C-alpha atoms as a printed R data frame, in Angstrom:
    type eleno elety resid chain resno      x       y       z
1   ATOM     1    CA   UNK     A     1 87.393  -6.937 -16.410
2   ATOM     2    CA   UNK     A     2 83.984  -6.421 -18.712
3   ATOM     3    CA   UNK     A     3 82.206  -8.602 -16.071
4   ATOM     4    CA   UNK     A     4 83.049  -6.404 -13.034
5   ATOM     5    CA   UNK     A     5 82.316  -3.438 -15.075
6   ATOM     6    CA   UNK     A     6 79.062  -4.549 -16.031
7   ATOM     7    CA   UNK     A     7 78.048  -5.494 -12.560
8   ATOM     8    CA   UNK     A     8 79.106  -2.242 -11.321
9   ATOM     9    CA   UNK     A     9 76.504  -0.478 -13.760
10  ATOM    10    CA   UNK     A    10 73.633  -2.880 -13.178
11  ATOM    11    CA   UNK     A    11 74.036  -2.068  -9.583
12  ATOM    12    CA   UNK     A    12 74.599   1.991  -9.700
13  ATOM    13    CA   UNK     A    13 71.866   2.953 -11.964
14  ATOM    14    CA   UNK     A    14 68.579   3.700 -10.420
15  ATOM    15    CA   UNK     A    15 65.581   1.603 -11.900
16  ATOM    16    CA   UNK     A    16 63.505   3.303 -14.213
17  ATOM    17    CA   UNK     A    17 60.556   0.840 -13.863
18  ATOM    18    CA   UNK     A    18 58.095  -0.749 -11.196
19  ATOM    19    CA   UNK     A    19 57.601  -4.479 -10.340
20  ATOM    20    CA   UNK     A    20 55.676  -7.244 -11.150
21  ATOM    21    CA   UNK     A    21 54.377  -6.684 -14.466
22  ATOM    22    CA   UNK     A    22 53.872  -2.592 -14.571
23  ATOM    23    CA   UNK     A    23 57.055  -0.803 -15.951
24  ATOM    24    CA   UNK     A    24 56.688   3.305 -15.149
25  ATOM    25    CA   UNK     A    25 57.471   4.658 -18.861
26  ATOM    26    CA   UNK     A    26 59.164   8.263 -19.029
27  ATOM    27    CA   UNK     A    27 56.092  10.425 -20.313
28  ATOM    28    CA   UNK     A    28 57.963  13.706 -20.271
29  ATOM    29    CA   UNK     A    29 55.738  15.758 -18.487
30  ATOM    30    CA   UNK     A    30 54.476  16.285 -14.878
31  ATOM    31    CA   UNK     A    31 51.002  17.002 -15.836
32  ATOM    32    CA   UNK     A    32 48.476  15.441 -14.771
33  ATOM    33    CA   UNK     A    33 46.842  12.581 -17.291
34  ATOM    34    CA   UNK     A    34 43.392  12.223 -17.544
35  ATOM    35    CA   UNK     A    35 42.935   9.799 -20.166
36  ATOM    36    CA   UNK     A    36 45.021   7.376 -22.358
37  ATOM    37    CA   UNK     A    37 43.789   5.655 -25.818
38  ATOM    38    CA   UNK     A    38 45.365   3.433 -27.803
39  ATOM    39    CA   UNK     A    39 44.517   2.248 -31.213
40  ATOM    40    CA   UNK     A    40 46.760  -0.198 -31.703
41  ATOM    41    CA   UNK     A    41 50.069  -1.917 -30.072
42  ATOM    42    CA   UNK     A    42 52.332   1.169 -31.237
43  ATOM    43    CA   UNK     A    43 49.818   4.257 -31.602
44  ATOM    44    CA   UNK     A    44 48.358   5.984 -28.483
45  ATOM    45    CA   UNK     A    45 47.493   9.502 -26.780
46  ATOM    46    CA   UNK     A    46 47.186  10.489 -23.549
47  ATOM    47    CA   UNK     A    47 45.358  13.641 -22.455
48  ATOM    48    CA   UNK     A    48 47.039  16.535 -19.796
49  ATOM    49    CA   UNK     A    49 45.281  18.907 -17.501
50  ATOM    50    CA   UNK     A    50 47.164  21.733 -19.529
51  ATOM    51    CA   UNK     A    51 45.843  21.298 -22.514
52  ATOM    52    CA   UNK     A    52 48.599  19.113 -24.075
53  ATOM    53    CA   UNK     A    53 48.299  15.822 -25.674
54  ATOM    54    CA   UNK     A    54 50.923  13.367 -25.675
55  ATOM    55    CA   UNK     A    55 51.893  10.518 -28.211
56  ATOM    56    CA   UNK     A    56 53.726   7.418 -28.757
57  ATOM    57    CA   UNK     A    57 54.139   5.316 -32.204
58  ATOM    58    CA   UNK     A    58 56.143   2.681 -30.795
59  ATOM    59    CA   UNK     A    59 53.950   1.500 -27.668
60  ATOM    60    CA   UNK     A    60 54.871   3.532 -24.828
61  ATOM    61    CA   UNK     A    61 58.640   3.665 -25.115
62  ATOM    62    CA   UNK     A    62 58.856   7.299 -26.292
63  ATOM    63    CA   UNK     A    63 56.518  10.012 -25.629
64  ATOM    64    CA   UNK     A    64 55.963  13.602 -27.760
65  ATOM    65    CA   UNK     A    65 54.507  16.336 -26.496
66  ATOM    66    CA   UNK     A    66 51.652  17.674 -28.787
67  ATOM    67    CA   UNK     A    67 50.457  21.522 -28.429
68  ATOM    68    CA   UNK     A    68 46.522  22.306 -28.658
69  ATOM    69    CA   UNK     A    69 44.778  25.295 -29.201
70  ATOM    70    CA   UNK     A    70 43.974  25.413 -25.576
71  ATOM    71    CA   UNK     A    71 45.588  25.064 -22.389
72  ATOM    72    CA   UNK     A    72 42.215  23.689 -20.003
73  ATOM    73    CA   UNK     A    73 42.235  20.522 -18.654
74  ATOM    74    CA   UNK     A    74 41.447  17.852 -20.799
75  ATOM    75    CA   UNK     A    75 39.644  14.886 -19.141
76  ATOM    76    CA   UNK     A    76 38.886  12.539 -22.127
77  ATOM    77    CA   UNK     A    77 40.302  11.284 -25.151
78  ATOM    78    CA   UNK     A    78 39.901   8.661 -27.837
79  ATOM    79    CA   UNK     A    79 41.536   7.717 -30.850
80  ATOM    80    CA   UNK     A    80 39.501   5.976 -33.501
81  ATOM    81    CA   UNK     A    81 42.859   5.255 -35.634
82  ATOM    82    CA   UNK     A    82 46.873   6.427 -35.994
83  ATOM    83    CA   UNK     A    83 45.810   9.651 -37.199
84  ATOM    84    CA   UNK     A    84 42.321  10.368 -35.847
85  ATOM    85    CA   UNK     A    85 41.784  11.229 -32.453
86  ATOM    86    CA   UNK     A    86 39.432  13.493 -30.220
87  ATOM    87    CA   UNK     A    87 39.942  15.113 -26.618
88  ATOM    88    CA   UNK     A    88 37.806  17.270 -24.419
89  ATOM    89    CA   UNK     A    89 37.810  18.848 -21.557
90  ATOM    90    CA   UNK     A    90 36.862  22.209 -19.543
91  ATOM    91    CA   UNK     A    91 34.449  24.813 -20.609
92  ATOM    92    CA   UNK     A    92 33.329  22.710 -23.110
93  ATOM    93    CA   UNK     A    93 36.014  21.987 -25.071
94  ATOM    94    CA   UNK     A    94 36.441  19.836 -28.000
95  ATOM    95    CA   UNK     A    95 39.810  19.379 -30.093
96  ATOM    96    CA   UNK     A    96 40.304  16.792 -32.964
97  ATOM    97    CA   UNK     A    97 42.978  15.663 -34.828
98  ATOM    98    CA   UNK     A    98 42.953  13.902 -38.068
99  ATOM    99    CA   UNK     A    99 46.902  13.604 -39.096
100 ATOM   100    CA   UNK     A   100 48.003  12.001 -35.919
101 ATOM   101    CA   UNK     A   101 48.347  15.176 -34.091
102 ATOM   102    CA   UNK     A   102 50.140  17.680 -36.612
103 ATOM   103    CA   UNK     A   103 47.428  19.826 -36.285
104 ATOM   104    CA   UNK     A   104 44.785  20.048 -33.269
105 ATOM   105    CA   UNK     A   105 41.323  22.008 -34.265
106 ATOM   106    CA   UNK     A   106 39.138  23.505 -31.754
107 ATOM   107    CA   UNK     A   107 35.547  22.501 -32.639
108 ATOM   108    CA   UNK     A   108 32.605  24.422 -31.255
109 ATOM   109    CA   UNK     A   109 30.683  21.956 -28.914
110 ATOM   110    CA   UNK     A   110 27.734  24.410 -28.484
111 ATOM   111    CA   UNK     A   111 28.056  24.091 -24.314
112 ATOM   112    CA   UNK     A   112 29.966  25.574 -22.070
113 ATOM   113    CA   UNK     A   113 29.972  22.636 -19.450
114 ATOM   114    CA   UNK     A   114 32.789  20.577 -18.631
115 ATOM   115    CA   UNK     A   115 33.421  17.529 -20.852
116 ATOM   116    CA   UNK     A   116 34.563  14.363 -18.975
117 ATOM   117    CA   UNK     A   117 34.648  12.242 -21.791
118 ATOM   118    CA   UNK     A   118 34.678  11.916 -25.838
119 ATOM   119    CA   UNK     A   119 33.860   8.726 -28.060
120 ATOM   120    CA   UNK     A   120 33.950   8.060 -31.464
121 ATOM   121    CA   UNK     A   121 32.242   5.094 -33.330
122 ATOM   122    CA   UNK     A   122 33.878   5.402 -36.647
123 ATOM   123    CA   UNK     A   123 35.798   8.711 -36.804
124 ATOM   124    CA   UNK     A   124 33.025  11.298 -37.978
125 ATOM   125    CA   UNK     A   125 30.020   9.600 -35.455
126 ATOM   126    CA   UNK     A   126 30.590  10.864 -31.800
127 ATOM   127    CA   UNK     A   127 29.232  11.521 -28.241
128 ATOM   128    CA   UNK     A   128 30.673  13.711 -25.573
129 ATOM   129    CA   UNK     A   129 29.312  13.936 -21.965
130 ATOM   130    CA   UNK     A   130 30.062  16.130 -18.930
131 ATOM   131    CA   UNK     A   131 28.587  17.904 -16.259
132 ATOM   132    CA   UNK     A   132 25.037  19.410 -15.618
133 ATOM   133    CA   UNK     A   133 23.896  16.079 -17.159
134 ATOM   134    CA   UNK     A   134 25.512  17.045 -20.727
135 ATOM   135    CA   UNK     A   135 25.484  14.674 -23.726
136 ATOM   136    CA   UNK     A   136 26.210  15.861 -27.161
137 ATOM   137    CA   UNK     A   137 26.499  14.687 -30.594
138 ATOM   138    CA   UNK     A   138 28.029  14.656 -33.739
139 ATOM   139    CA   UNK     A   139 27.687  12.824 -37.174
140 ATOM   140    CA   UNK     A   140 30.473  15.170 -39.431
141 ATOM   141    CA   UNK     A   141 33.488  14.646 -36.988
142 ATOM   142    CA   UNK     A   142 32.942  17.617 -34.469
143 ATOM   143    CA   UNK     A   143 32.364  20.303 -37.235
144 ATOM   144    CA   UNK     A   144 28.732  20.389 -35.660
145 ATOM   145    CA   UNK     A   145 27.277  19.268 -32.019
146 ATOM   146    CA   UNK     A   146 23.826  18.630 -31.492
147 ATOM   147    CA   UNK     A   147 22.907  18.363 -27.522
148 ATOM   148    CA   UNK     A   148 20.656  15.024 -26.702
149 ATOM   149    CA   UNK     A   149 17.781  14.900 -24.044
150 ATOM   150    CA   UNK     A   150 18.813  13.505 -20.796
151 ATOM   151    CA   UNK     A   151 15.925  11.624 -18.954
152 ATOM   152    CA   UNK     A   152 18.506  11.564 -15.538
153 ATOM   153    CA   UNK     A   153 18.387  15.491 -15.673
154 ATOM   154    CA   UNK     A   154 21.218  17.572 -14.520
155 ATOM   155    CA   UNK     A   155 23.777  14.746 -13.087
156 ATOM   156    CA   UNK     A   156 26.882  14.512 -13.879
157 ATOM   157    CA   UNK     A   157 27.700  12.160 -16.822
158 ATOM   158    CA   UNK     A   158 31.383  10.693 -16.488
159 ATOM   159    CA   UNK     A   159 31.829   8.197 -19.373
160 ATOM   160    CA   UNK     A   160 30.525   7.005 -22.714
161 ATOM   161    CA   UNK     A   161 30.362   4.028 -24.890
162 ATOM   162    CA   UNK     A   162 28.999   2.697 -28.151
163 ATOM   163    CA   UNK     A   163 29.847  -0.650 -29.871
164 ATOM   164    CA   UNK     A   164 28.276   0.990 -32.935
165 ATOM   165    CA   UNK     A   165 26.688   4.073 -34.601
166 ATOM   166    CA   UNK     A   166 23.326   3.202 -32.810
167 ATOM   167    CA   UNK     A   167 23.912   1.143 -29.318
168 ATOM   168    CA   UNK     A   168 25.734   2.776 -26.278
169 ATOM   169    CA   UNK     A   169 25.627   3.697 -22.832
170 ATOM   170    CA   UNK     A   170 26.653   6.615 -20.449
171 ATOM   171    CA   UNK     A   171 27.522   6.480 -16.600
172 ATOM   172    CA   UNK     A   172 27.290   9.197 -14.002
173 ATOM   173    CA   UNK     A   173 26.651  10.253 -10.633
174 ATOM   174    CA   UNK     A   174 24.518   8.483  -8.278
175 ATOM   175    CA   UNK     A   175 24.802   5.360  -9.966
176 ATOM   176    CA   UNK     A   176 23.260   6.703 -13.635
177 ATOM   177    CA   UNK     A   177 23.585   4.333 -16.451
178 ATOM   178    CA   UNK     A   178 21.491   5.634 -19.478
179 ATOM   179    CA   UNK     A   179 21.091   3.366 -22.845
180 ATOM   180    CA   UNK     A   180 20.476   4.221 -26.413
181 ATOM   181    CA   UNK     A   181 19.346   1.755 -29.532
182 ATOM   182    CA   UNK     A   182 18.970   4.960 -31.634
183 ATOM   183    CA   UNK     A   183 22.465   7.285 -31.409
184 ATOM   184    CA   UNK     A   184 21.283   8.655 -28.381
185 ATOM   185    CA   UNK     A   185 17.777  10.141 -29.989
186 ATOM   186    CA   UNK     A   186 16.203   8.507 -27.023
187 ATOM   187    CA   UNK     A   187 18.165   7.626 -23.739
188 ATOM   188    CA   UNK     A   188 16.635   5.340 -21.444
189 ATOM   189    CA   UNK     A   189 17.307   5.014 -17.430
190 ATOM   190    CA   UNK     A   190 18.620   1.731 -16.619
191 ATOM   191    CA   UNK     A   191 18.947   0.579 -13.166
192 ATOM   192    CA   UNK     A   192 22.589   0.296 -12.166
193 ATOM   193    CA   UNK     A   193 22.414  -1.811  -8.625
194 ATOM   194    CA   UNK     A   194 24.625   1.236  -6.998
195 ATOM   195    CA   UNK     A   195 24.059   4.629  -5.845
196 ATOM   196    CA   UNK     A   196 28.087   4.957  -6.279
197 ATOM   197    CA   UNK     A   197 28.991   7.660  -9.039
198 ATOM   198    CA   UNK     A   198 30.141   5.433 -12.074
199 ATOM   199    CA   UNK     A   199 32.967   6.972 -13.715
200 ATOM   200    CA   UNK     A   200 33.863   4.507 -16.164
201 ATOM   201    CA   UNK     A   201 31.595   2.060 -18.511
202 ATOM   202    CA   UNK     A   202 32.847  -0.176 -21.312
203 ATOM   203    CA   UNK     A   203 31.556  -2.403 -23.411
204 ATOM   204    CA   UNK     A   204 32.543  -5.840 -25.205
205 ATOM   205    CA   UNK     A   205 29.577  -6.143 -27.346
206 ATOM   206    CA   UNK     A   206 25.742  -5.277 -27.449
207 ATOM   207    CA   UNK     A   207 25.104  -7.406 -24.250
208 ATOM   208    CA   UNK     A   208 28.078  -7.440 -22.050
209 ATOM   209    CA   UNK     A   209 29.469  -4.401 -20.381
210 ATOM   210    CA   UNK     A   210 30.703  -3.092 -16.987
211 ATOM   211    CA   UNK     A   211 30.635  -0.005 -14.861
212 ATOM   212    CA   UNK     A   212 33.135   1.003 -12.358
213 ATOM   213    CA   UNK     A   213 33.064   4.295  -9.877
214 ATOM   214    CA   UNK     A   214 33.649   5.408  -6.428
215 ATOM   215    CA   UNK     A   215 34.166   3.034  -3.243
216 ATOM   216    CA   UNK     A   216 35.379   0.434  -5.304
217 ATOM   217    CA   UNK     A   217 31.817   0.165  -7.178
218 ATOM   218    CA   UNK     A   218 31.914  -2.345 -10.257
219 ATOM   219    CA   UNK     A   219 28.755  -3.512 -11.535
220 ATOM   220    CA   UNK     A   220 27.813  -5.981 -15.011
221 ATOM   221    CA   UNK     A   221 25.767  -6.318 -17.103
222 ATOM   222    CA   UNK     A   222 25.164  -9.540 -19.875
223 ATOM   223    CA   UNK     A   223 21.847  -8.732 -21.261
224 ATOM   224    CA   UNK     A   224 22.653  -4.799 -22.472
225 ATOM   225    CA   UNK     A   225 21.820  -3.449 -19.300
226 ATOM   226    CA   UNK     A   226 18.513  -4.709 -18.422
227 ATOM   227    CA   UNK     A   227 19.915  -5.648 -15.395
228 ATOM   228    CA   UNK     A   228 22.975  -4.900 -13.611
229 ATOM   229    CA   UNK     A   229 24.971  -6.913 -10.972
230 ATOM   230    CA   UNK     A   230 27.066  -5.575  -8.393
231 ATOM   231    CA   UNK     A   231 30.372  -7.061  -8.347
232 ATOM   232    CA   UNK     A   232 32.643  -7.487  -5.314
233 ATOM   233    CA   UNK     A   233 36.115  -5.443  -6.060
234 ATOM   234    CA   UNK     A   234 37.501  -5.861  -2.584
235 ATOM   235    CA   UNK     A   235 38.675  -2.334  -2.263
236 ATOM   236    CA   UNK     A   236 37.019   1.252  -1.318
237 ATOM   237    CA   UNK     A   237 39.062   3.345  -3.137
238 ATOM   238    CA   UNK     A   238 37.702   5.292  -6.553
239 ATOM   239    CA   UNK     A   239 37.825   3.508  -9.727
240 ATOM   240    CA   UNK     A   240 38.678   5.721 -12.485
241 ATOM   241    CA   UNK     A   241 38.766   3.313 -15.438
242 ATOM   242    CA   UNK     A   242 37.657   0.051 -16.489
243 ATOM   243    CA   UNK     A   243 38.817  -2.165 -19.600
244 ATOM   244    CA   UNK     A   244 38.280  -5.570 -20.880
245 ATOM   245    CA   UNK     A   245 39.985  -7.338 -23.878
246 ATOM   246    CA   UNK     A   246 37.425 -10.569 -23.550
247 ATOM   247    CA   UNK     A   247 34.733 -11.311 -21.663
248 ATOM   248    CA   UNK     A   248 36.747 -12.704 -18.845
249 ATOM   249    CA   UNK     A   249 40.090 -10.662 -18.814
250 ATOM   250    CA   UNK     A   250 39.814  -7.107 -17.551
251 ATOM   251    CA   UNK     A   251 41.547  -4.356 -15.669
252 ATOM   252    CA   UNK     A   252 40.323  -1.405 -13.540
253 ATOM   253    CA   UNK     A   253 42.203   1.331 -11.931
254 ATOM   254    CA   UNK     A   254 41.878   4.161  -9.351
255 ATOM   255    CA   UNK     A   255 42.974   6.063  -6.318
256 ATOM   256    CA   UNK     A   256 46.420   5.185  -4.481
257 ATOM   257    CA   UNK     A   257 47.726   3.419  -7.367
258 ATOM   258    CA   UNK     A   258 45.273   0.480  -7.605
259 ATOM   259    CA   UNK     A   259 45.107  -1.498 -10.458
260 ATOM   260    CA   UNK     A   260 42.731  -4.563 -10.596
261 ATOM   261    CA   UNK     A   261 42.590  -7.722 -12.463
262 ATOM   262    CA   UNK     A   262 39.860 -10.262 -13.486
263 ATOM   263    CA   UNK     A   263 40.111 -13.785 -15.276
264 ATOM   264    CA   UNK     A   264 36.425 -14.867 -15.039
265 ATOM   265    CA   UNK     A   265 34.722 -11.521 -16.292
266 ATOM   266    CA   UNK     A   266 34.588  -9.751 -12.866
267 ATOM   267    CA   UNK     A   267 33.185 -12.677 -10.620
268 ATOM   268    CA   UNK     A   268 36.796 -12.257  -8.677
269 ATOM   269    CA   UNK     A   269 38.979  -9.252  -8.910
270 ATOM   270    CA   UNK     A   270 42.762  -9.356  -7.189
271 ATOM   271    CA   UNK     A   271 45.395  -6.509  -6.869
272 ATOM   272    CA   UNK     A   272 48.509  -5.903  -8.751
273 ATOM   273    CA   UNK     A   273 51.425  -4.345  -7.688
274 ATOM   274    CA   UNK     A   274 51.576  -1.110  -9.730
275 ATOM   275    CA   UNK     A   275 54.442   0.506  -8.129
276 ATOM   276    CA   UNK     A   276 52.881   3.907  -7.613
277 ATOM   277    CA   UNK     A   277 50.775   5.565  -5.353
278 ATOM   278    CA   UNK     A   278 49.635   8.184  -7.725
279 ATOM   279    CA   UNK     A   279 46.329   8.348  -8.555
280 ATOM   280    CA   UNK     A   280 45.365   6.125 -11.681
281 ATOM   281    CA   UNK     A   281 43.065   7.708 -14.178
282 ATOM   282    CA   UNK     A   282 43.033   5.949 -17.490
283 ATOM   283    CA   UNK     A   283 43.624   2.317 -18.505
284 ATOM   284    CA   UNK     A   284 43.427   0.661 -21.419
285 ATOM   285    CA   UNK     A   285 45.028  -2.545 -23.464
286 ATOM   286    CA   UNK     A   286 45.708  -3.815 -26.941
287 ATOM   287    CA   UNK     A   287 46.151  -7.554 -26.105
288 ATOM   288    CA   UNK     A   288 45.966  -9.370 -23.170
289 ATOM   289    CA   UNK     A   289 49.031  -8.582 -22.702
290 ATOM   290    CA   UNK     A   290 50.085  -5.420 -24.079
291 ATOM   291    CA   UNK     A   291 48.014  -2.511 -21.652
292 ATOM   292    CA   UNK     A   292 48.884   1.067 -20.302
293 ATOM   293    CA   UNK     A   293 47.857   3.271 -17.468
294 ATOM   294    CA   UNK     A   294 48.499   6.760 -16.574
295 ATOM   295    CA   UNK     A   295 47.484   9.242 -13.645
296 ATOM   296    CA   UNK     A   296 48.685  11.802 -11.374
297 ATOM   297    CA   UNK     A   297 52.252  13.951 -12.074
298 ATOM   298    CA   UNK     A   298 52.468  12.248 -15.280
299 ATOM   299    CA   UNK     A   299 52.773   8.796 -14.133
300 ATOM   300    CA   UNK     A   300 52.871   6.689 -17.012
301 ATOM   301    CA   UNK     A   301 52.635   2.710 -16.661
302 ATOM   302    CA   UNK     A   302 52.899   0.256 -18.952
303 ATOM   303    CA   UNK     A   303 52.930  -4.092 -18.849
304 ATOM   304    CA   UNK     A   304 53.796  -6.630 -21.643
305 ATOM   305    CA   UNK     A   305 52.638  -9.697 -19.397
306 ATOM   306    CA   UNK     A   306 49.025  -8.216 -18.481
307 ATOM   307    CA   UNK     A   307 50.235  -6.879 -15.326
308 ATOM   308    CA   UNK     A   308 51.016 -10.532 -13.730
309 ATOM   309    CA   UNK     A   309 53.976 -12.376 -13.121
310 ATOM   310    CA   UNK     A   310 54.077 -16.290 -14.317
311 ATOM   311    CA   UNK     A   311 56.476 -17.943 -12.132
312 ATOM   312    CA   UNK     A   312 56.440 -22.008 -11.896
313 ATOM   313    CA   UNK     A   313 57.705 -24.188  -9.699
314 ATOM   314    CA   UNK     A   314 59.092 -27.441 -11.155
315 ATOM   315    CA   UNK     A   315 59.891 -30.430  -9.553
316 ATOM   316    CA   UNK     A   316 59.802 -31.259  -6.001
317 ATOM   317    CA   UNK     A   317 63.280 -31.508  -4.782
318 ATOM   318    CA   UNK     A   318 64.390 -28.870  -2.389
319 ATOM   319    CA   UNK     A   319 68.038 -27.247  -3.705
320 ATOM   320    CA   UNK     A   320 70.752 -26.991  -1.512
321 ATOM   321    CA   UNK     A   321 71.703 -23.859  -2.843
322 ATOM   322    CA   UNK     A   322 70.843 -20.678  -4.813
323 ATOM   323    CA   UNK     A   323 71.597 -20.471  -8.394
324 ATOM   324    CA   UNK     A   324 70.727 -18.912 -11.503
325 ATOM   325    CA   UNK     A   325 70.906 -20.770 -14.664
326 ATOM   326    CA   UNK     A   326 71.575 -19.409 -18.268
327 ATOM   327    CA   UNK     A   327 68.614 -19.027 -20.148
328 ATOM   328    CA   UNK     A   328 67.182 -21.258 -23.028
329 ATOM   329    CA   UNK     A   329 67.362 -20.736 -26.188
330 ATOM   330    CA   UNK     A   330 70.018 -18.024 -26.073
331 ATOM   331    CA   UNK     A   331 69.829 -16.091 -28.355
332 ATOM   332    CA   UNK     A   332 66.081 -15.854 -28.749
333 ATOM   333    CA   UNK     A   333 63.261 -14.372 -30.565
334 ATOM   334    CA   UNK     A   334 61.130 -13.773 -29.244
335 ATOM   335    CA   UNK     A   335 60.603 -15.685 -25.544
336 ATOM   336    CA   UNK     A   336 62.702 -17.515 -23.578
337 ATOM   337    CA   UNK     A   337 62.633 -19.244 -20.390
338 ATOM   338    CA   UNK     A   338 65.011 -18.669 -17.367
339 ATOM   339    CA   UNK     A   339 65.156 -21.417 -14.272
340 ATOM   340    CA   UNK     A   340 66.648 -20.783 -10.752
341 ATOM   341    CA   UNK     A   341 66.749 -22.414  -7.556
342 ATOM   342    CA   UNK     A   342 66.233 -21.270  -4.279
343 ATOM   343    CA   UNK     A   343 67.665 -23.051  -0.981
344 ATOM   344    CA   UNK     A   344 65.127 -20.819   1.482
345 ATOM   345    CA   UNK     A   345 61.865 -19.367   1.919
346 ATOM   346    CA   UNK     A   346 62.153 -15.590   1.351
347 ATOM   347    CA   UNK     A   347 61.453 -12.846  -1.236
348 ATOM   348    CA   UNK     A   348 62.914 -13.753  -4.708
349 ATOM   349    CA   UNK     A   349 63.086 -10.894  -7.141
350 ATOM   350    CA   UNK     A   350 63.815 -11.572 -11.150
351 ATOM   351    CA   UNK     A   351 64.985  -8.389 -12.965
352 ATOM   352    CA   UNK     A   352 65.652  -7.814 -16.716
353 ATOM   353    CA   UNK     A   353 68.283  -4.781 -17.814
354 ATOM   354    CA   UNK     A   354 69.031  -3.661 -20.826
355 ATOM   355    CA   UNK     A   355 72.743  -3.284 -21.949
356 ATOM   356    CA   UNK     A   356 72.986   0.503 -20.281
357 ATOM   357    CA   UNK     A   357 71.962  -1.343 -17.128
358 ATOM   358    CA   UNK     A   358 68.471   0.294 -17.203
359 ATOM   359    CA   UNK     A   359 65.870  -1.701 -15.375
360 ATOM   360    CA   UNK     A   360 62.790  -2.818 -18.339
361 ATOM   361    CA   UNK     A   361 61.304  -5.257 -16.597
362 ATOM   362    CA   UNK     A   362 60.888  -7.392 -13.251
363 ATOM   363    CA   UNK     A   363 59.514 -10.789 -13.633
364 ATOM   364    CA   UNK     A   364 59.571 -11.845 -10.024
365 ATOM   365    CA   UNK     A   365 59.046 -10.230  -6.667
366 ATOM   366    CA   UNK     A   366 57.369 -12.503  -4.083
367 ATOM   367    CA   UNK     A   367 57.713 -14.805  -1.345
368 ATOM   368    CA   UNK     A   368 59.201 -18.326  -2.673
369 ATOM   369    CA   UNK     A   369 59.746 -21.453  -1.174
370 ATOM   370    CA   UNK     A   370 62.688 -23.601  -1.512
371 ATOM   371    CA   UNK     A   371 62.201 -24.888  -4.850
372 ATOM   372    CA   UNK     A   372 62.997 -25.176  -8.912
373 ATOM   373    CA   UNK     A   373 61.255 -22.545 -10.712
374 ATOM   374    CA   UNK     A   374 60.800 -21.268 -14.094
375 ATOM   375    CA   UNK     A   375 59.862 -17.890 -15.606
376 ATOM   376    CA   UNK     A   376 59.298 -16.696 -19.915
377 ATOM   377    CA   UNK     A   377 60.755 -13.489 -20.795
378 ATOM   378    CA   UNK     A   378 58.655 -12.313 -23.788
379 ATOM   379    CA   UNK     A   379 61.002  -9.804 -25.432
380 ATOM   380    CA   UNK     A   380 58.620  -8.823 -28.503
381 ATOM   381    CA   UNK     A   381 58.294  -5.444 -27.189
382 ATOM   382    CA   UNK     A   382 62.052  -4.934 -26.859
383 ATOM   383    CA   UNK     A   383 64.930  -4.332 -29.812
384 ATOM   384    CA   UNK     A   384 67.546  -6.604 -30.490
385 ATOM   385    CA   UNK     A   385 70.700  -6.761 -28.494
386 ATOM   386    CA   UNK     A   386 72.002  -8.121 -25.386
387 ATOM   387    CA   UNK     A   387 70.079  -7.720 -22.104
388 ATOM   388    CA   UNK     A   388 70.951  -9.333 -18.476
389 ATOM   389    CA   UNK     A   389 68.891 -11.012 -16.199
390 ATOM   390    CA   UNK     A   390 69.833 -10.788 -12.276
391 ATOM   391    CA   UNK     A   391 68.495 -12.953  -9.464
392 ATOM   392    CA   UNK     A   392 68.109 -11.439  -5.962
393 ATOM   393    CA   UNK     A   393 67.176 -13.478  -2.812
394 ATOM   394    CA   UNK     A   394 68.485 -12.949   0.676
395 ATOM   395    CA   UNK     A   395 72.342 -11.940   0.098
396 ATOM   396    CA   UNK     A   396 72.516 -13.983  -3.031
397 ATOM   397    CA   UNK     A   397 72.856 -12.604  -6.122
398 ATOM   398    CA   UNK     A   398 73.390 -13.468  -9.583
399 ATOM   399    CA   UNK     A   399 73.747 -11.874 -13.022
400 ATOM   400    CA   UNK     A   400 73.361 -13.522 -16.599
401 ATOM   401    CA   UNK     A   401 73.745 -11.908 -20.451
402 ATOM   402    CA   UNK     A   402 71.122 -13.048 -22.873
403 ATOM   403    CA   UNK     A   403 70.708 -11.718 -26.557
404 ATOM   404    CA   UNK     A   404 67.355 -11.186 -28.056
405 ATOM   405    CA   UNK     A   405 67.606 -11.452 -32.478
406 ATOM   406    CA   UNK     A   406 64.708 -10.385 -34.478
């Protein structure tokens, strides 16, 4: 009887999450989320189009709304640590917190221009960029802001990124990329190899960086921007954010729910299934596996495996029937292996549920040939307890229980 009740729950509860490595989290708002920033595995902030900030302290499982002293659209947000975060938006608005968002303080930016992104290198020194070629800088945590000369004129500057207090880049309209080696006292124009608006720029170190923007444009440099080389994204949708965790692993997101992924520094980009068609404006990662993306209508996604499903075929035998095996080890902490057999070609889906029947992760959702397969489930971001995994292949369906103990 208990088994039957459990199965009814699993089949009747609507899925709460997306597929193939990206899970939809409850952001607690339907407002557009413009940007997202994490300082560690647990603490992150996202900015909204009504002047709010949302915050998580458990890796995005739960989000709380924080009100600021503004109601304008906040486009950019950057957190230096768990307590220090800066956000910027329309009308030259800059708001900062030094106590984890308990209080947000409105700063005098000195400009009426819309600010599209903000960045701090050490919690005191920072820059904000925006419309009409705006580049401003602070060295005292935002108490005072000073305008910096922009050799590109009045073209909009969408993004800013620094690798230390001196070395940084900005990007913007018509392929503009500017470079500074003295904190912005002087900005130098760099040839970006594209005329597309570059909405996001990201550097790993003083030499290696990428920028992404309209019409799927992605450019890369390995010599501090002296030369920029175009990369083929394979899409024509606008890209709003790009992020790398190493010189080979990176992601970008944009219109229509597009998420791109590379494992070779951008030489090749592939599309990941995000589970949404909402425009995605921000993406960031804490590790090669743990990342988040946000966008229109409060959409907020999380991945615990880099957005990639790793399923491996084992052996060459063709099974006579479908079957789902018991995971091993069980109980487990934090990784367990799940094996299954498919007797016919077709779409196979392997889904993880919590004890309440809520879908928390989809490990497999793809066309598979007949064979024996195995896939790992990583439970490092989930609480101890009972979980269920279900295999769906045509008319075949089976569910088994597993236990995570930490």
